[in-house]
N, C-alpha and C positions, 0 to 999 in steps of 0.2 A: 587475438592476432590482428594486426593492422591489415587494411586492404592493400591490393597491389599498387595503388597509386601513392602510398605513403612513403615517398622518397623524392629525391631531386630529379627535375626534368632531364638533366643531362645523362642520367643513368639509362634512360630509354634510348636517347639518341646514340650514345656510345655503344649500346648493345646492338642496335640496328646496324651499326657500321663496324661491328666487331665479331666476337665468337662466343655467343651466349652459353654454349654448352662446354666450352673449354675449361679444364680444371685449373683453377687459379688459387693463389693464397694472398690474403690481405692481413695486415696487422694494425691494431690500435695501440697508440703510444702517446705519451705526453713528452713534448720536447724539453720542457723545463718544469720547475716546481719542486724538485727534490723528491723526497720519499712521500708516497701516498698509500693510504690504507684501503684495502679491498673489503667492503662490507657484505657483499652478496656472493652467491654462486653465479658467476657471470656466464658460465656455459649454459646453465639452465635458463637464465634470464634471456639470453640472446636466442636460444632455441625457440622460446615462446614469442619472440619478436618477429621471426621469419614469417613471410606471408604464406597463406595456404595456396593450393593449386586450383581451387574452384574458379569457375568462370563467372564473372559478374558482368553481364552485358552493359549496363549503364557506365560502369567504370571503364571498360575497354572502348566503348564508343566515344567517351569523352577524350581519352588519350589519343585515339586515332584521329579524331576531329582536329586536334592541334599538332599532329605530326609525330606523336609519341606512341603510336600503336605497337602492340606486342606481336612480333612474328611467331611462327610456330616453334622455332628454337627457343625463344625467350619464354614462351608458355611452358615448354617441356622442361626447362630448368627449374621451374617453381615446384616445390614439394620434393625435390631430390635431396638425398642426404648430404649433410655437410659435417666436417670435422672441426671441432672447436677445442683449442687448448688455451686455458686461461689461468692466470694466477689465482690460487684458491682463496675462498673467503677466509678472512682472518690474517692474511699475509700482507706484507708491504712490498711495493714496487718502486723502482727508482726511475727518474727521468730518462727517456729514450729506450727503456726496456719495453719489450712487447707485452703489454698487459694482456692482450688477447690475440691469438693467431687463428685465422679462419680459412679453411680450405674447402672448395666445392665448385659447382658450376659457376662460370664467370658472372652471368647476369645476377644470379641469386646472391652471391657473396658481395658483389659490388652494390647491389640494391640496398644492402644492409647499412651502408656507410653512415647516413645522417642519424639513424637511430642508435647505432653503436657509439657514435661520437657524443651522444647525449649523456653517456656515462661520466663525462667530465664533471657534471654537477654532483651526483650522489657520492662519487669517489672523493671529491674535494670536501664535501660536507662531512662525510664520515671521518676524514683525516682531521679536520678541525675539531670535531667532537672528541676524537681520541686525545687530542692535545689539550683541549680546554674543558671538556665536560660541560657542566652547567654554567661555566664562566665564558662560554663561547660569546663573542661580540654580537650585539643586537643586529648589526647590519647583515650578519650571516644568517639571520633568521627572517630575512625579508623575502617574501614570495611575490611573484607577479600575478598568480592566479591560484585557484583551488587545486588544480591538478599538480602544480609544483609544490604546494603545501602538503599534499598527500605523499609525494615522493620524499619530502623531508621527514614526514612522520614514519615512513617505512625505514628510513635510515636510522632514525632515533631508536626505533624498536630493536634494530639489529645491533647498534653500538652502545646505547645507553638505556637499556630497558627499565632500569630502576628509577631513572629521571624522566621517564616518558611524559608524564603529566606536566611537570614543571616546564620542560622545554616546549612542549606542544602549545601551552598557553602563551608562550612568548612569540610564536610565529605571527607575523603581520602580513596580511594579503593586501597589497597596494596596487590593485589592478587599474583603478581610475587614474591615479597619479602616474603610473607607468604609461598608459595610453596617451594621456595629455602631453607627456614629455616627448613621446614619439611624434605626435602631431606637430608640436612646436618645432622640432628639429627638421621635419620634412618640409614645413613651410619655409624655413630658412633656405633649404636646398633649392626649393622651387623658385625662390626669388632670384637665384643665380641661373638655374637651368631653364626656367620659364615654362617649358612644355612638359607636363607630367608623363607623356608617352616616351620621353627620353630617359626615364628612370624605371628600373625594375628591381625587385627585392630578391635577395639570395641568402637570407639569413637562417635557413632551416637548420644548418649544422651548428649554428651558434645558440639556438633555442634549447631550453631545458626540456620542453615538452610541447605538444600540439596546442595546448591551451595558451601558453605564452606566445607562440607564433601567431595564433589566431588573433590575439589582441593587437599585435603589430599590423597584421594585414588589414584588419578592420579599420584601423586608424588611417592607413595609407589609402585604402579604397575610397574613403570619404573625401580625399584630396585629389582623386582622379588617377592615382598610381595603381594600375590595374594588372600588372604582371608580376608573377612570383615563381620561384623555382620549386615550391612545394606543390606538387601536382594534386594531391588529395585536397588541400585547403583551397587551391584554385577552383576545383570542382565545387566544393561546398559554398564558396563565397562568390561564385560567378566571376572569377578572374581568369586571366590568361596564363597558362603554364609556359615557362621558358626554360631553356637549358642550352649551354654552349658545348664546351669540350673540357674534359679533365685530363690531368697528366697520365692517368692510367691508360687512356686510349692510345696515347703516343708510346708509352712504355710497352703496351701490348704489341704494337706493330714494330717497335724497335728503332724507328727513326721518324723524323718529322714528315718527310715527303710522302711516304707510304700511308701514314696515318691521315694526313690531310686528304689524299686522294680517296681513301676509304670513306671519309666523312662526306666528301663531295659526291661520290658515285653510288654509295650503298644505301642511301636514305633519301626521302623526299624532304625538301626544305632547304633554306639557305644555310650553308655550313659556317661554323665559326672556328678560326684557327688559333689555338693557344700557342704562344711563341716561346715560352721560357723553359721547357722541359730539359733541354740540354744547354742551349745558349741562344738568347734572343737575337743577337746581332749576327752571329756567324752561322746559325742553323735555322732558327725559326723564321726570320724575315725572308732569307733567300728561298727557303722551301715554299713559303706562302706565295711569293712572287711567281715562282715556277708553276705552281698548281693553278694559279689564276690565269697565267698566260697560255696554259695548255688548252683551256676552254673557258670562254667568258661565262661568268655566272655571278649572281649576287652573293655576297659573303661578308664576313666580318673578321677582324683580328682582335685578339685579347691579350692584354699585358697582365702579368701577375706578380713577379718578384724583381728585385734589383732596382736600378734607377729608372723608374717608369717614365719620368720626364725626359731624360736623355734618349731612351728607347723610342718614345713617341716622336720626338723631333727627327731622329734618324729615319724612322719608318716612314714618316710623312714625306720626307725628301725622296727616299727610294721609290715609294709607290708612285709619286708624282712623276718622277723621271721615266717610269715604265708606263705611264698613262693609265694607271689603275686607281680605283676609288673604293676600297673596301670601307665598311663601317668600322669605326674604332670603338672598342668596348673597354671601358676602364673599370676594373674591379680591384678588390683586395686593399684593405687598409685605408679606405676612403674616409674623409672628414670634410667639413665645410671648406677649410682652406685649400685642401688638395683639389676639390672639385672646382673651386674658383680659379685656381691656377691653371687647371686643364682647360677651362673655358677661355681664359686669356690666351693660352697657346692656340686654341682652335681659332679664335678671332684673328690672331697673328698670321696663321697659316692660310686663312681663308676657307677653311673646311666648313661646309654647310652644317647647320645645327643638327639636322636629322642624321648626319653621318657620324655623330659622336654621341654615345649613350653610356649610362652609368649603372652598374649593378652594385647595390649596397646591401650588406648583410649585418655585420656587427655594428655598423653605424646606427642602425635602428634597433636591433634586437638587444645588444649588450650595453651600448653606451648610456641607455636611459634606465638601466636597472642598477640601483645603488648597492646591491649585494655584490661583493668583490669576487665571488666564486664563478667566474666566467670561463668560457672556453679559452680565451686569449691568455688568461692568467697562467695556464699550464701548456698552452699551445697544443691542444689535442689534435692528432692527425690519424687518418685511416688510409694506409698506402698499399698499393699493389707491390708485392715482393717476388712473386713467381707466377709465370704463365706457361702452361704446357710443359712443366718441369724445367723451364729455363728461368734462372734468377733475373730479377729486374731491380734497378736502383735509380732513384731520382736525384738529380743534382740541383738544377735551378741556377739563378743568377745571384746568389748571395755568398759572401765570403765566409770562410771557416766552415763549421758544420751546417749552418744555415738550414736549408730544407732537405738536406741529404737524408735518405732513408736506408734501412738495413735490408740487403737482398736475401733471397732464399725463403726458408720456412723457419723464422727465428723463434727461439724459445729461451726461457730464463733458467740458468743454473744458479744455485746458492752455495756459497762456501760454508761448510759446517764447522771446520776447524782449520788451523794453520794460518799462514800469512798470506797477504795479497788482497786484491779487491774482493769485496763481498759478492759482487754481481758479475756474472759472465753471460753475454749474449751469444748463444750457441745456435746450432741447427738441429731441427727435429730429427732424431735418429742418430745423431753424432755420439760417439763414445764419451760417456761422462767422465770428466777429470776426477782424479783421486781427491777424496775429502769434499766432494760436492754432491749435491742432489738436484735432480730436475724439479723445478718449481711449477712450470707450466703444465696444466692438465693433471697434476698429481696432488690430490687432497691429502695424501699421507705425508707429504713434505712438511705440512704444518706441525705435526707431532714431532718429526725429526728435528725441526728447527727449535722447538720448545725444549726438547731433551738436551740439545747442544747449547741452549741458551744463546742463540744467535740474536744479536741486537743490530739494528740498522743505523741508529744515530751515530754520526761521526766517522762512519766507515768510509774507506776509499770508494770512488765511483767505479762504474762498470769497466770491464775490459771485453775484448772479443775473443771467442774461441778460435782455435786454429782454422777450422772450416769456414767460419764467418769471415775471418781475416783474409783467407784465400779468395773468397768471393769478392770482398771489397777491393782487394788489390787488383783483381782481374778487371773490374770496372774502371778503376782509376788509371789503368793503362790506356 
């Protein structure tokens, strides 16, 4: 079991300003990538990943020192039961289907996010092994560290036990090459940003394991980049843990303004306001201005999706007209050219360097790993879908499906016979349609699918059940 610090810093700040014991549901899904094979019992695996309820004084002291201390409600949530419904081992899941749905105390099930997201690697690796067997490309057998190599070996044992030795001998651990590449890229970024204190690392959710993430942080630390969202590794490497605000916090409160006020008033430390949960221009920025004008306080704003350059220019003008000077945090999808462009915009607006900082994750964790089986390849997400029995849905600033999530307590149905889409995204407890079987949390479904000879390849994509469609329609109003 990991310790209580093995998660992202913003999980602590959001729980401090939220409802740690409230019953909530999250789900893990891949937004793209087509069909994926499930090699393990994911329910059992995630149950073993949850933290225990024991009190470890050094851990709690470190978290409290940096503003991420656990209050009594957060401590009480640990060790409480959770309900997990996952696609069974040996089945296939399609993009946007809920691979795993988890219900339990808010802080506990939210805490699990970065560790649940790491399933992006073993699931993709298992899928490629099912497709290629011993002909799997060499690049997919490239590991960054021994811990990742061990994960690959466990997948090989589950999927290709007869070829275990052949495949294991082909795995290459390239830790030094990986670290050197991270260092080279970070130096390029520092040439633009100049001050390492203006950079922090947020790649925990893109890493396959703690070993890989530790290699990244060690390389950055040597260059003076001393802040990371991984609280556990911050403690181990004598770095500073950081955390802003996630979409779940705003979804929990139901609107930007109440969520911002809670982050401002319910915890110690400068709050950070995430702008894009509903709409950056019409909702996020006006709410941020209102909450800043209600009471003067140091704070920051964070851009996430959509046209961040346009949002930045608009926000700078609006805040300047109001006489406000929040720190601007740029995250998500960063690369050298994007950072250079934002620095040019900062110079153009006259914003002081210390008022603009950058949080990079995949830029360092994924971009320097030549194995293609990254989180971005399938766009793995872990989203809040229900809080206190009230469905929640994320929209964001992207056209089409973009970052839209499925509300409620979503589960998967599989069609056994007849015509129509093979996959249905339904709600837990909804009456199952004729000629379908519940896949989520139902190991017996695998045998039924085999008897009916259900094949995934070439089938039509998913559809929504009547109840799921009703929830989506309600939010779209």
